[in-house]
C-alpha positions in Angstrom: 0.0 0.0 0.0 2.8 2.4 1.0 4.6 1.4 -2.1 1.5 2.1 -4.3 0.9 5.5 -2.5 4.5 6.5 -3.1 4.0 5.8 -6.8 0.5 7.4 -7.3 0.3 9.8 -4.3 1.1 12.8 -6.4 -1.6 12.0 -8.8 -4.2 11.5 -6.0 -3.2 14.8 -4.5 -3.6 16.5 -7.8 -7.0 15.0 -8.4 -8.2 15.9 -5.0 -7.0 19.5 -5.2 -8.6 19.8 -8.6 -11.9 18.5 -7.3 -11.7 20.9 -4.4 -10.8 23.9 -6.7 -13.8 23.0 -8.9 -16.1 22.8 -6.1 -14.9 26.2 -4.7 -15.3 27.7 -8.1 -18.9 26.3 -8.6 -19.9 27.3 -5.1 -18.5 30.8 -5.5 -20.2 31.2 -8.8 -23.5 30.0 -7.2 -23.1 32.4 -4.4 -22.3 35.2 -6.8 -25.4 34.5 -8.8 -27.7 34.1 -5.9 -26.4 37.2 -4.2 -25.6 39.7 -6.9 -27.4 38.5 -10.1 -30.5 36.9 -8.7 -32.8 39.7 -10.0 -31.4 39.4 -13.6 -31.9 35.6 -13.9 -35.3 35.8 -12.1 -36.7 38.1 -14.9 -35.1 36.0 -17.5 -36.8 32.9 -16.1 -40.2 34.6 -15.9 -39.8 35.9 -19.5 -39.1 32.4 -20.8 -42.0 30.9 -18.9 -44.5 33.4 -20.3 -46.0 33.8 -23.7 -48.3 36.2 -25.4 -51.2 35.3 -27.6 -53.8 37.3 -29.5 -57.3 36.4 -28.3 -60.5 37.7 -30.0 -63.6 38.2 -28.0 -66.8 36.3 -28.9 -69.0 37.8 -31.7 -72.2 39.2 -30.3 -75.7 37.5 -30.6 -78.5 38.8 -32.8 -81.9 38.2 -31.5 -85.6 39.1 -32.3 -87.7 41.4 -30.1 -88.6 38.5 -27.8 -85.0 37.2 -27.3 -85.1 34.4 -29.8 -81.5 34.0 -31.2 -81.3 34.6 -34.9 -77.5 34.6 -34.9 -75.1 33.2 -32.2 -71.4 32.0 -31.9 -71.3 28.4 -30.8 -68.7 25.6 -30.4 -68.8 23.1 -33.2 -67.1 19.6 -33.4 -65.1 17.9 -36.0 -64.1 14.2 -35.7 -61.1 12.7 -37.4 -58.7 9.7 -37.3 -55.1 9.2 -38.1 -55.4 6.0 -40.1 -51.7 5.6 -40.2 -51.7 4.7 -36.6 -53.7 2.1 -34.7 -57.4 2.8 -34.2 -60.5 1.0 -33.2 -62.2 0.8 -36.6 -65.2 -1.3 -35.6 -65.8 0.8 -32.5 -65.9 4.0 -34.6 -68.0 2.5 -37.3 -70.6 1.3 -34.7 -70.5 4.6 -32.9 -71.1 6.8 -35.9 -74.0 4.4 -37.1 -75.7 4.6 -33.8 -75.2 8.3 -33.0 -75.2 9.9 -36.5 -77.0 7.4 -38.5 -74.1 7.1 -41.0 -74.2 3.7 -42.8 -71.5 1.5 -41.5 -70.3 0.8 -45.0 -69.6 4.5 -45.6 -67.7 5.0 -42.5 -65.6 1.8 -43.1 -64.8 3.0 -46.6 -63.7 6.4 -45.4 -61.4 4.8 -42.8 -59.8 2.5 -45.5 -57.7 5.4 -46.7 -54.3 5.7 -45.2 -53.8 9.4 -44.2 -52.7 11.2 -41.1 -56.0 13.1 -41.1 -59.2 11.5 -42.2 -62.3 13.6 -41.4 -65.5 11.7 -40.4 -67.8 14.6 -39.5 -67.4 18.3 -39.6 -69.0 21.3 -37.9 -71.5 19.3 -35.7 -73.5 21.0 -33.0 -73.1 19.7 -29.5 -76.7 18.5 -29.5 -75.9 16.4 -32.5 -72.9 14.7 -31.1 -73.4 14.4 -27.4 -73.3 10.6 -27.5 -69.9 10.6 -29.3 -68.5 13.2 -26.9 -69.5 11.0 -23.9 -67.4 8.0 -25.1 -64.6 9.5 -27.2 -62.0 8.9 -24.5 -62.7 5.2 -24.7 -62.4 4.9 -28.5 -58.8 4.4 -29.6 -57.7 6.7 -32.4 -60.8 8.9 -32.5 -59.9 12.5 -32.3 -61.9 15.7 -32.0 -61.3 19.5 -33.0 -63.4 22.2 -31.3 -63.9 25.5 -33.1 -66.1 28.6 -32.8 -68.7 28.9 -35.6 -71.5 31.4 -36.4 -74.8 29.6 -36.2 -78.3 30.7 -37.4 -80.8 28.7 -35.4 -83.8 29.5 -37.8 -81.9 28.9 -41.0 -83.7 30.7 -43.8 -86.2 32.6 -41.6 -84.7 36.0 -41.6 -81.6 35.4 -43.8 -81.6 38.6 -45.8 -82.1 40.8 -42.8 -79.5 39.1 -40.6 -77.0 38.3 -43.4 -74.1 35.8 -42.6 -70.4 35.7 -41.7 -67.9 34.3 -44.1 -65.1 31.8 -43.4 -62.9 34.6 -42.2 -65.7 35.6 -39.7 -66.4 38.9 -41.5 -70.1 40.0 -41.7 -71.6 39.9 -45.1 -75.0 41.5 -46.0 -77.7 42.6 -43.5 -77.1 43.3 -39.9 -74.0 41.1 -39.9 -72.4 43.5 -42.4 -73.7 46.9 -41.3 -72.8 46.3 -37.6 -69.7 44.1 -38.2 -67.3 46.4 -36.4 -69.2 46.3 -33.1 -70.5 42.8 -33.4 -66.9 41.5 -33.7 -65.1 40.9 -30.5 -62.0 43.0 -29.9 -58.6 41.4 -30.3 -56.6 41.4 -27.1 -53.0 40.4 -26.3 -53.2 38.0 -23.3 -50.3 36.7 -21.3 -50.1 33.0 -20.5 -47.9 31.1 -18.1 -46.1 27.8 -19.1 -46.1 25.3 -16.3 -43.2 22.9 -15.6 -45.0 20.1 -17.6 -45.4 22.5 -20.6 -49.1 23.1 -20.1 -50.3 26.7 -21.1 -52.5 28.5 -18.5 -53.8 31.9 -18.3 -51.6 34.3 -16.3 -52.8 35.7 -13.0 -51.4 39.1 -13.9 -54.2 41.6 -13.3 -52.7 44.3 -15.5 -53.1 42.5 -18.8 -55.8 43.3 -21.3 -59.4 42.3 -20.8 -61.1 40.2 -23.5 -63.9 42.3 -25.0 -66.9 40.5 -26.6 -68.9 42.0 -29.4 -72.2 43.8 -28.6 -75.6 42.0 -28.6 -78.3 43.4 -31.0 -81.9 43.0 -30.4 -84.1 43.6 -33.6 -87.7 44.6 -33.9 -88.5 41.4 -35.8 -90.8 38.9 -34.4 -89.9 35.4 -35.4 -93.6 34.2 -35.3 -94.7 37.0 -37.6 -91.6 36.6 -39.8 -92.4 32.8 -40.3 -95.9 33.8 -41.3 -94.8 36.3 -43.9 -92.1 34.0 -45.3 -94.4 31.0 -45.6 -97.1 33.1 -47.3 -94.6 34.5 -49.8 -93.4 31.1 -50.7 -96.9 29.7 -51.3 -97.8 32.8 -53.3 -94.6 32.6 -55.4 -95.5 28.9 -56.2 -99.0 29.7 -57.2 -98.1 32.7 -59.4 -94.9 31.1 -60.9 -93.3 34.5 -60.5 -89.7 35.4 -60.4 -89.6 36.8 -56.9 -91.9 37.8 -54.1 -91.2 40.0 -51.2 -93.0 41.8 -48.4 -92.8 43.7 -45.1 -95.0 44.0 -42.1 -94.5 47.1 -39.8 -96.2 48.7 -36.8 -97.7 51.9 -38.1 -97.3 53.8 -34.7 -93.7 53.0 -34.0 -92.2 52.2 -37.5 -91.0 48.8 -36.1 -90.3 46.3 -38.8 -92.0 43.1 -37.5 -91.2 41.0 -40.5 -89.2 41.5 -43.7 -88.5 38.7 -46.3 -88.1 38.0 -49.9 -88.1 34.6 -51.8 -86.2 32.9 -53.1 -84.0 33.1 -50.0 -81.0 31.3 -48.6 -79.8 29.4 -45.6 -76.9 31.4 -43.9 -75.6 28.2 -42.4 -74.8 26.9 -45.8 -74.6 30.2 -47.8 -72.0 28.8 -50.2 -74.7 26.6 -51.7 -76.8 29.6 -52.9 -76.7 32.0 -55.8 -75.7 35.5 -54.6 -79.0 37.0 -56.0 -80.8 35.3 -53.1 -78.8 37.3 -50.6 -80.4 40.7 -51.5 -83.0 42.2 -49.3 -85.4 43.1 -52.0 -87.8 45.1 -49.8 -85.0 47.8 -49.8 -82.7 46.9 -52.7 -85.3 46.6 -55.5 -87.0 49.8 -56.8 -89.9 49.7 -59.2 -92.8 51.7 -60.5 -95.5 51.2 -57.8 -98.6 51.6 -60.0 -101.9 52.3 -58.2 -100.5 51.7 -54.7 -98.9 55.1 -55.1 -102.4 56.6 -55.5 -102.5 56.9 -51.6 -99.9 59.8 -51.9 -101.8 61.4 -54.8 -105.1 61.2 -52.9 -103.4 62.7 -49.9 -102.3 65.7 -52.0 -105.9 66.1 -53.4 -107.6 65.9 -49.9 -105.1 68.3 -48.4 -105.4 70.8 -51.1 -108.8 72.2 -50.0 -109.7 72.7 -53.6 -112.3 69.9 -53.8 -115.2 69.0 -51.6 -117.2 65.8 -50.9 -119.6 66.6 -53.6 -117.1 67.1 -56.3 -117.7 64.8 -59.4 -115.4 64.0 -62.2 -116.5 62.7 -65.6 -114.4 59.6 -66.4 -115.0 59.5 -70.1 -116.4 56.0 -70.1 -113.0 54.4 -69.8 -110.9 56.2 -72.5 -109.4 59.7 -72.3 -107.1 61.5 -74.7 -105.0 63.7 -72.4 -102.8 65.1 -75.2 -102.9 64.3 -78.9 -100.2 61.7 -78.6 -101.4 60.0 -75.3 -104.6 58.1 -74.4 -105.4 57.0 -70.9 -107.5 54.0 -70.1 -109.3 52.7 -67.0 -109.7 49.0 -66.3 -113.5 49.5 -66.4 -115.6 52.2 -68.0 -117.0 54.9 -65.6 -119.1 58.1 -66.1 -119.2 60.5 -63.1 -117.2 59.5 -60.0 -116.7 61.2 -56.7 -113.2 61.6 -55.3 -113.5 58.6 -53.1 -114.9 56.5 -56.0 -112.0 57.5 -58.1 -109.7 55.9 -55.4 -111.9 52.9 -54.8 -112.3 52.0 -58.5 -108.7 53.1 -59.3 -109.7 55.4 -62.1 -106.6 56.7 -63.9 -108.8 59.1 -65.9 -110.4 60.7 -62.9 -107.2 61.0 -61.1 -105.5 62.7 -64.0 -108.2 65.2 -64.3 -108.0 66.0 -60.6 -104.2 66.4 -60.8 -104.5 68.7 -63.8 -107.1 70.9 -61.9 -105.1 70.9 -58.7 -101.5 71.5 -60.3 -98.8 68.9 -60.7 -96.5 70.6 -58.2 -98.8 69.3 -55.4 -98.0 65.7 -56.4 -94.3 66.5 -56.3 -94.4 68.2 -52.9 -96.3 65.4 -51.3 -94.1 62.8 -52.8 -91.1 64.5 -51.3 -92.9 65.0 -48.0 -93.5 61.2 -47.9 -89.8 60.6 -48.4 -89.8 59.3 -51.9 -86.6 59.7 -53.8 -84.7 59.4 -50.5 -83.4 56.5 -48.4 -85.4 55.6 -45.4 -82.2 55.4 -43.3 -82.8 51.9 -42.1 -79.4 50.5 -40.9 -79.2 47.7 -43.5 -76.9 47.5 -46.5 -78.0 47.8 -50.0 -80.9 50.3 -49.8 -81.9 52.2 -52.9 -83.5 55.6 -52.7 -85.8 55.0 -55.7 -86.2 57.8 -58.2 -88.2 61.0 -58.2 -87.1 63.5 -60.6 -86.8 67.2 -59.6 -89.9 69.2 -60.5 -88.2 71.4 -63.2 -87.5 68.1 -65.1 -91.2 67.2 -65.3 -93.1 67.2 -68.5 -96.8 67.8 -69.3 -97.6 64.2 -68.5 -95.3 63.8 -65.4 -98.1 65.0 -62.9 -100.8 62.5 -64.1 -98.3 59.7 -64.7 -96.6 60.0 -61.2 -100.0 60.3 -59.6 -100.8 56.9 -61.2 -97.5 55.4 -60.0 -95.5 55.7 -63.3 -92.3 57.8 -63.9 -91.3 57.1 -60.3 -89.6 54.2 -58.6 -89.9 53.3 -55.0 -88.8 50.5 -52.6 -91.3 48.4 -50.7 -90.3 49.8 -47.3 -90.9 53.4 -48.5 -94.3 52.5 -49.6 -95.1 50.7 -46.2 -94.0 53.8 -44.2 -96.4 56.0 -46.4 -99.3 53.7 -45.6 -98.3 53.7 -41.9 -98.8 57.5 -42.0 -102.3 57.0 -43.1 -102.9 54.3 -40.4 -101.6 56.3 -37.4 -103.3 59.7 -37.9 -100.9 61.4 -40.3 -97.3 61.0 -39.1 -94.5 59.5 -41.2 -92.6 57.2 -38.9 -88.9 56.4 -39.1 -88.2 52.8 -40.0 -87.0 50.9 -37.0 -85.2 47.5 -37.3 -83.0 47.9 -34.1 -84.7 47.7 -30.8 -81.7 47.7 -28.6 -77.9 47.3 -28.6 -76.1 46.2 -25.4 -72.5 45.3 -24.6 -69.6 46.2 -22.4 -67.9 49.5 -23.6 -70.7 50.3 -26.0 -71.9 53.9 -26.0 -75.7 53.8 -25.5 -77.7 55.1 -28.5 -81.3 56.2 -28.6 -83.3 53.6 -30.8 -86.7 54.7 -29.5 -89.5 55.2 -32.2 -89.5 58.7 -33.7 -91.9 60.3 -36.2 -90.2 62.1 -39.1 -92.9 64.6 -39.8 -96.6 65.1 -40.1 -97.7 64.4 -43.8 -101.4 64.7 -43.5 -104.2 65.8 -41.1 -106.0 63.4 -39.0 -109.1 64.1 -41.0 -107.4 63.1 -44.2 -106.2 60.0 -42.5 -109.7 59.1 -41.5 -110.9 59.6 -45.1 -108.2 57.5 -46.6 -108.8 54.6 -44.1 -112.5 54.6 -45.2 -111.6 54.6 -48.9 -109.0 51.8 -48.4 -111.6 49.7 -46.6 -114.1 50.3 -49.5 -111.3 49.1 -51.9 -111.5 45.7 -50.2 -115.2 45.7 -49.7 -116.4 46.7 -53.1 -113.4 47.8 -55.1 -110.3 46.2 -56.7 -109.0 44.1 -53.7 -112.0 41.8 -53.0 -109.6 38.8 -52.8 -108.2 40.2 -49.6 -111.5 40.0 -47.7 -111.7 38.0 -44.4 -115.4 37.8 -43.5 -116.0 39.3 -40.1 -112.7 41.4 -40.1 -112.0 44.8 -41.4 -109.2 45.1 -43.9 -108.2 48.1 -46.0 -105.6 48.6 -48.8 -104.8 49.4 -52.4 -103.8 47.1 -55.2 -101.2 48.0 -57.8 -100.4 46.4 -61.2 -97.5 48.1 -62.8 -96.0 47.4 -66.3 -92.3 46.7 -65.9 -90.1 49.2 -67.9 -87.9 47.0 -70.0 -85.6 48.1 -72.9 -86.9 51.6 -73.0 -90.6 50.8 -73.1 -93.4 49.4 -70.9 -93.8 45.6 -71.2 -97.2 44.2 -72.0 -96.3 40.8 -70.4 -94.1 41.6 -67.4 -95.6 43.3 -64.3 -95.0 44.1 -60.7 -98.1 43.2 -58.7 -98.6 44.7 -55.3 -101.0 45.1 -52.4 -100.4 47.6 -49.7 -102.8 47.0 -46.7 -103.7 48.0 -43.2 -105.3 45.7 -40.5 -107.5 46.0 -38.5 -109.0 49.2 -39.8 -110.7 50.4 -36.6 -107.5 50.1 -34.5 -104.6 49.6 -37.0 -101.9 47.3 -35.8 -100.2 46.1 -38.9 -99.2 47.6 -42.3 -98.3 44.9 -44.8 -97.0 45.5 -48.3 -96.4 42.6 -50.7 -94.9 42.8 -54.2 -94.7 40.0 -56.7 -92.3 40.3 -59.6 -93.3 38.9 -63.0 -96.1 36.6 -62.1 -97.7 34.4 -64.7 -99.7 36.4 -67.2 -103.4 36.1 -66.3 -102.5 36.2 -62.6 -100.5 39.5 -62.9 -103.1 41.7 -61.3 -102.5 42.8 -57.7 -105.9 41.4 -56.7 -105.1 38.0 -58.2 -101.5 37.6 -56.8 -100.6 39.9 -54.0 -103.9 40.3 -52.3 -104.4 36.6 -51.6 -100.9 36.5 -50.0 -101.9 39.3 -47.6 -105.2 37.6 -46.8 -103.3 34.5 -45.8 -100.9 36.6 -43.6 -103.8 38.4 -41.8 -105.7 35.1 -41.3 -102.8 33.7 -39.4 -102.3 36.9 -37.5 -105.9 36.7 -36.4 -105.1 33.3 -34.9 -102.1 34.5 -32.8 -103.9 37.7 -31.8 -107.5 36.2 -31.5 -108.3 37.7 -28.1 -107.3 41.2 -29.5 -109.0 41.2 -32.8 -112.6 40.0 -32.1 -113.6 43.2 -30.2 -116.9 44.9 -31.2 -116.3 47.0 -34.3 -117.3 50.6 -34.7 -119.1 49.9 -37.8 -120.1 46.9 -39.8 -118.6 46.1 -43.2 -121.2 46.4 -45.9 -120.7 42.8 -47.1 -121.7 41.5 -43.6 -125.4 42.2 -44.6 -125.1 40.0 -47.7 -128.1 37.5 -47.9 -125.4 34.8 -48.3 -123.5 35.9 -45.1 -121.6 33.0 -43.5 -122.6 31.5 -40.2 -120.3 32.0 -37.2 -118.6 28.6 -37.7 -117.9 29.4 -41.3 -116.5 32.8 -40.5 -114.1 31.1 -38.1 -113.1 28.5 -40.6 -112.5 31.1 -43.3 -110.3 33.1 -41.0 -108.3 29.9 -40.3 -109.8 29.3 -36.8 -111.4 25.9 -36.7 -114.2 24.8 -34.5 -112.8 21.3 -34.0 -109.3 19.9 -33.9 -109.9 17.7 -37.1 -107.5 18.8 -39.8 -105.9 21.5 -37.7 -102.3 22.0 -36.9 -101.6 20.7 -33.4 -99.8 22.5 -30.6 -96.3 21.0 -30.6 -95.0 23.1 -27.6 -93.5 21.0 -24.8 -93.4 17.8 -26.9 -90.3 15.9 -28.0 -89.1 15.6 -31.6 -90.4 12.0 -31.9 -93.8 12.9 -30.5 -94.1 15.9 -32.8 -93.1 13.9 -36.0 -95.5 11.2 -35.2 -98.5 13.6 -34.6 -97.5 15.6 -37.7 -97.1 12.5 -39.9 -100.8 11.4 -39.2 -101.9 14.8 -40.5 -99.7 14.9 -43.6 -97.5 17.8 -42.1 -93.7 17.9 -42.8 -91.6 18.8 -39.7 -88.4 20.7 -40.1 -86.5 20.5 -36.7 -84.1 23.1 -35.3 -82.1 21.1 -32.9 -82.6 17.3 -32.1 -82.9 17.1 -28.4 -85.0 18.6 -25.7 -88.7 19.8 -26.2 -90.4 22.1 -28.6 -90.3 25.8 -27.5 -91.4 27.3 -30.8 -93.3 26.4 -34.0 -93.6 28.3 -37.3 -97.2 27.4 -38.1 -99.7 28.5 -35.4 -101.8 25.8 -33.7 -105.3 25.7 -35.1 -104.4 26.6 -38.7 -106.1 24.4 -41.3 -103.8 21.8 -42.7 -103.2 22.2 -46.4 -101.4 20.1 -49.0 -97.6 20.0 -48.5 -97.7 22.0 -45.3 -94.3 22.3 -43.7 -93.8 23.4 -40.0 -90.5 24.4 -38.5 -90.1 23.5 -34.8 -87.2 24.6 -32.4 -86.2 22.2 -29.7 -84.3 23.2 -26.6 -83.2 21.2 -23.5 -85.3 22.3 -20.5 
């Protein structure tokens, strides 16, 4: 041992000294870092453990006036498999067959492809895939991606009003486009902590930015009334074989747009499957010559002029009148002497032209401007046209009579509805109102309360016009809008389309502008049908029946409010062939028994609703698959017709 130590002792002492020196150096360095550089390394460690990410707030909801969501941001689920790794093929095939009713052969064929990402189902709602979510952890190789998606629970119902968001989450058309900057959530820079295991978690730092969601917008629309309008337009379009049909229902006292639709329409959940022409809100985007519906404005000018009295008569030339050597005006039916009200009721172009010539064309121009024609209504929706009303110095000798008849002027349907609202509410032109309320953190409150724009006629003129419009339905040109036992008023219009520099003899815009009920106006409804089949091109043949169907269904949902004693009885109620009370109810869509009537689906499951509907020949279109029915598009009690479809919304209680 001594001999070995004498040989290697020097080396051992060198190694020991070296180890001691290294230890002293390491400990000295550690002491230096801990004592003098601790703050520097602490900051570096914190910096390395933190990361910043851009996080965008949730896009705001769009609802109807009763809180029904028309647009919302939800989580959607996509399921996929990496077929290049081991996976439970049989389990996945069985699961998708059971939960999504996907044929086993189809799923098996999809899984036979060798790829790192094989999609089995995309963009599913939670209600559609709850069964898969419950067992996904137990299914080898089945993966799931979760993403935020814009969802429209009522599909087509208010598509042109609401619009949609594209794949980049940008609002397109309608409310989504107009209010995109405030609907979109704000992008914030958030700080996250990285744990020792690499997991990312939100930092507890209270000084970082706050995620700001987009605002929520409550519209004046009512989904129940919207469904009634949309369904009636679709039926009318089918009957008339027209190109398009569109309509609006407003509250005449507030200007609230309760329903607004045009068909063909589109489903914003699948907007890429539709032609872009279906995205347009034709109630505001399309302008057209209104024809006789514009005679309301002309008659207002006549009644407000104080030139004529109730006894004033006009000779209507037995239906043909040469106003200038190169122009002959015709009436639909020949008339001799007509009073002012009879000229309106029977829609005499000749009588109206003579009154305008006697009064002066400038009155027609002044009242057209006073009613807002030639100017946008200002409703906050994209694509509104102002229509066309030429300045008075540009008018010719024929412009006064022509515009009084609804020619040489173009309007949009909303402008026309607001004009009829003025007649219904006692003389005030209301501002169109589609926004009821906007709410959200950081949003500056705005006043969206109803506002009149100006008085456009006296209360007496309003009363006279209402009486005339009721007589138009009772004994004039709109008899196909009658609902026995209920008072409706309005004015039909059949306007030749101006094509290639001349008026067409085969293409028409057929319209009906209406007010209901006449004693206590609650609704103004204007419907226009573009290019119906010739022979059905008259407003009374095409548009008036659509409005009648709308009012019949509104009677059902407001039955307790619309069967009050009336101030006066319509003349046709004294007809010797007057209907019995049971017939009156049936005609109005209110049945005395449950046979052949749409049932009340509220509170029922999807299975119960489908079974009950099937026995009556009703097609059910469900929104959601679980829970119970909370809303149905067709009111209970309506008579069942051929090919009747009813949309139901299900929610988990």
